[in-house]
C-alpha positions as CSV (number, residue, x, y, z in Angstrom):
1,W,0.0,0.0,0.0
2,G,2.9,2.4,0.7
3,Q,4.3,1.9,-2.8
4,F,0.9,2.8,-4.4
5,R,0.7,6.1,-2.4
6,S,4.2,7.1,-3.5
7,D,3.3,6.3,-7.2
8,V,0.1,8.4,-6.9
9,G,2.2,11.3,-5.6
10,A,4.7,10.9,-8.4
11,V,1.9,10.9,-11.0
12,A,0.4,14.0,-9.5
13,V,3.8,15.8,-9.7
14,E,4.3,14.7,-13.3
15,A,0.8,15.8,-14.2
16,A,1.4,19.2,-12.6
17,I,4.5,19.7,-14.7
18,V,3.2,18.3,-18.0
19,L,-0.4,19.5,-18.0
20,P,0.4,23.2,-18.4
21,L,2.7,22.5,-21.2
22,L,0.1,20.4,-23.0
23,I,-2.5,23.1,-22.5
24,A,-0.1,25.7,-23.9
25,V,0.6,23.6,-27.0
26,L,-3.1,22.9,-27.5
27,L,-4.0,26.6,-27.2
28,G,-1.1,27.5,-29.6
29,L,-2.4,25.1,-32.2
30,I,-5.9,26.5,-31.9
31,E,-4.7,30.0,-32.2
32,T,-2.5,29.2,-35.2
33,A,-5.5,27.6,-36.9
34,M,-7.6,30.7,-36.2
35,L,-4.9,32.9,-37.6
36,L,-4.6,30.8,-40.7
37,R,-8.4,30.9,-41.1
38,A,-8.5,34.7,-40.8
39,G,-5.7,35.0,-43.4
40,V,-7.5,32.7,-45.9
41,G,-10.9,34.5,-45.3
42,L,-9.3,37.9,-45.8
43,S,-7.6,36.7,-49.0
44,S,-10.8,35.5,-50.4
45,A,-12.7,38.7,-49.5
46,V,-9.9,40.8,-51.1
47,R,-10.2,38.8,-54.3
48,S,-13.9,39.4,-54.3
49,A,-13.4,43.1,-53.9
50,A,-10.9,43.3,-56.7
51,R,-13.3,41.3,-59.0
52,T,-16.1,43.7,-58.3
53,A,-13.9,46.8,-58.9
54,S,-12.5,45.3,-62.1
55,A,-16.0,44.7,-63.5
56,E,-17.0,48.3,-63.1
57,P,-14.5,50.4,-65.0
58,R,-15.4,54.1,-65.3
59,Q,-18.4,53.8,-62.9
60,E,-18.2,56.3,-60.1
61,S,-19.2,53.7,-57.5
62,F,-16.5,51.1,-58.4
63,A,-14.5,51.6,-55.2
64,I,-17.5,51.7,-52.9
65,D,-18.9,48.6,-54.5
66,A,-15.6,46.9,-54.1
67,V,-15.4,47.5,-50.3
68,E,-19.1,46.5,-50.0
69,A,-18.2,43.2,-51.8
70,L,-15.3,42.8,-49.3
71,A,-17.7,43.2,-46.4
72,R,-20.3,40.8,-47.8
73,A,-17.7,38.1,-48.7
74,G,-16.8,37.4,-45.0
75,T,-13.3,38.3,-44.2
76,G,-12.4,35.8,-41.4
77,V,-11.9,38.8,-39.1
78,A,-14.4,41.1,-37.6
79,L,-15.0,44.1,-39.9
80,A,-14.1,46.4,-36.9
81,E,-10.6,44.8,-36.9
82,I,-9.9,46.0,-40.4
83,N,-7.5,49.0,-40.2
84,E,-7.7,50.2,-43.7
85,V,-8.7,49.2,-47.3
86,W,-7.1,50.7,-50.4
87,V,-8.5,50.5,-53.9
88,Y,-5.7,51.7,-56.2
89,R,-4.5,51.8,-59.8
90,A,-2.0,49.0,-59.9
91,N,1.3,49.4,-61.8
92,Q,2.9,46.5,-63.7
93,E,4.2,45.0,-60.4
94,G,0.7,45.2,-58.8
95,Y,1.4,48.0,-56.4
96,P,0.4,51.7,-56.3
97,G,2.7,54.2,-57.9
98,A,4.8,54.3,-61.1
99,D,6.0,51.2,-62.9
100,G,9.0,49.8,-61.1
101,V,7.6,50.4,-57.6
102,A,7.3,46.9,-56.0
103,D,6.0,47.8,-52.5
104,F,3.5,50.1,-50.8
105,S,6.0,52.9,-50.2
106,A,4.3,55.2,-52.8
107,G,1.4,55.4,-50.4
108,C,-2.2,56.1,-51.4
109,A,-2.0,59.6,-52.8
110,T,-2.9,59.5,-56.4
111,A,-5.2,57.0,-58.3
112,C,-6.0,55.5,-54.9
113,L,-8.9,55.6,-52.4
114,R,-8.8,54.7,-48.7
115,F,-11.6,53.3,-46.6
116,R,-12.1,52.4,-42.9
117,F,-14.9,50.5,-41.3
118,D,-17.1,52.7,-39.2
119,P,-18.9,50.6,-36.6
120,L,-21.4,53.3,-35.8
121,Q,-22.6,53.4,-39.5
122,G,-22.0,49.6,-39.9
123,R,-20.2,50.2,-43.3
124,F,-16.9,51.2,-44.9
125,V,-16.5,55.0,-45.3
126,P,-14.0,56.9,-47.4
127,T,-11.1,58.4,-45.5
128,G,-9.0,59.9,-48.3
129,G,-7.3,59.5,-51.6
130,N,-8.3,60.5,-55.1
131,W,-9.1,58.4,-58.1
132,P,-11.9,59.7,-60.4
133,A,-13.5,56.9,-62.4
134,A,-13.3,59.0,-65.6
135,T,-9.5,58.6,-65.5
136,I,-9.6,54.8,-65.8
137,D,-8.4,53.3,-69.1
138,A,-10.6,50.3,-69.9
139,C,-9.8,49.9,-73.6
140,M,-9.1,46.4,-74.9
141,A,-5.4,46.7,-75.5
142,T,-4.4,49.2,-72.8
143,A,-6.8,48.4,-69.9
144,Q,-5.3,49.4,-66.5
145,S,-5.4,47.2,-63.4
146,V,-7.0,47.7,-60.1
147,G,-5.6,46.6,-56.8
148,V,-7.3,46.1,-53.4
149,R,-5.2,46.0,-50.2
150,V,-6.5,45.3,-46.8
151,Q,-4.8,45.5,-43.5
152,A,-6.5,44.0,-40.4
153,R,-5.7,43.1,-36.8
154,H,-5.9,39.6,-35.6
155,V,-6.6,39.7,-31.9
156,P,-5.7,36.4,-30.3
157,M,-8.0,34.4,-28.1
158,T,-5.0,33.7,-25.8
159,A,-3.6,37.1,-25.1
160,G,-0.4,36.0,-23.4
161,L,0.5,33.1,-25.6
162,I,0.5,34.6,-29.1
163,G,0.6,38.4,-29.6
164,E,-1.6,40.5,-31.8
165,R,-0.8,40.2,-35.5
166,T,-1.4,42.4,-38.5
167,L,-2.7,40.6,-41.5
168,S,-2.2,42.2,-44.9
169,Q,-3.7,40.9,-48.2
170,R,-3.9,42.3,-51.7
171,A,-5.4,41.3,-55.0
172,V,-4.9,42.8,-58.4
173,M,-7.1,42.4,-61.5
174,R,-7.2,44.0,-64.9
175,F,-10.3,46.2,-65.6
176,E,-12.7,44.4,-67.9
177,P,-12.5,46.1,-71.3
178,L,-15.3,48.3,-72.5
179,V,-16.4,48.4,-76.1
180,E,-14.4,51.1,-77.8
181,T,-17.2,53.3,-79.1
182,G,-16.5,57.0,-79.3
183,G,-13.5,56.8,-76.9
184,R,-15.6,55.9,-73.9
185,C,-13.1,53.4,-72.7
186,R,-10.3,55.8,-72.0
187,P,-9.9,59.2,-70.4
């Protein structure tokens, strides 16, 4: 009977050491899966937004329709966690700015519109930028491309285990060409 009691005590000590480690690993796996799910959902929503914008060349509402498509698509993160959405004219590398720029360093100053989610209004609202739809070239041979960039926060379920992450996704698509009648397809 004495041997059994010492074994029970040893098992209790081993469990006290191993159990927190197993719980941390399990929570880490769950959090990683949630982060991956958010990234995939955001990527899908950004593609949906880019598809919508590309289908509406030279329509004044193309950017607003794009961010509304993003919201409807389901992002994998709460809309309130989206920091900013850009709808921009993409260069040959798929980024805003002149050809040759291969990052977002050019900012969102020209041929770009910025949006943020307003929880009070329950929708995305414009916050800056300038890109008149009338300046979009949507002719067959020279159609421009539109890019959509989203940055969002991923707030972890386990605050101390994995820190907050910023998710960033972008999609670029060429504007669908308009029939070239009377120069309507280009500025």
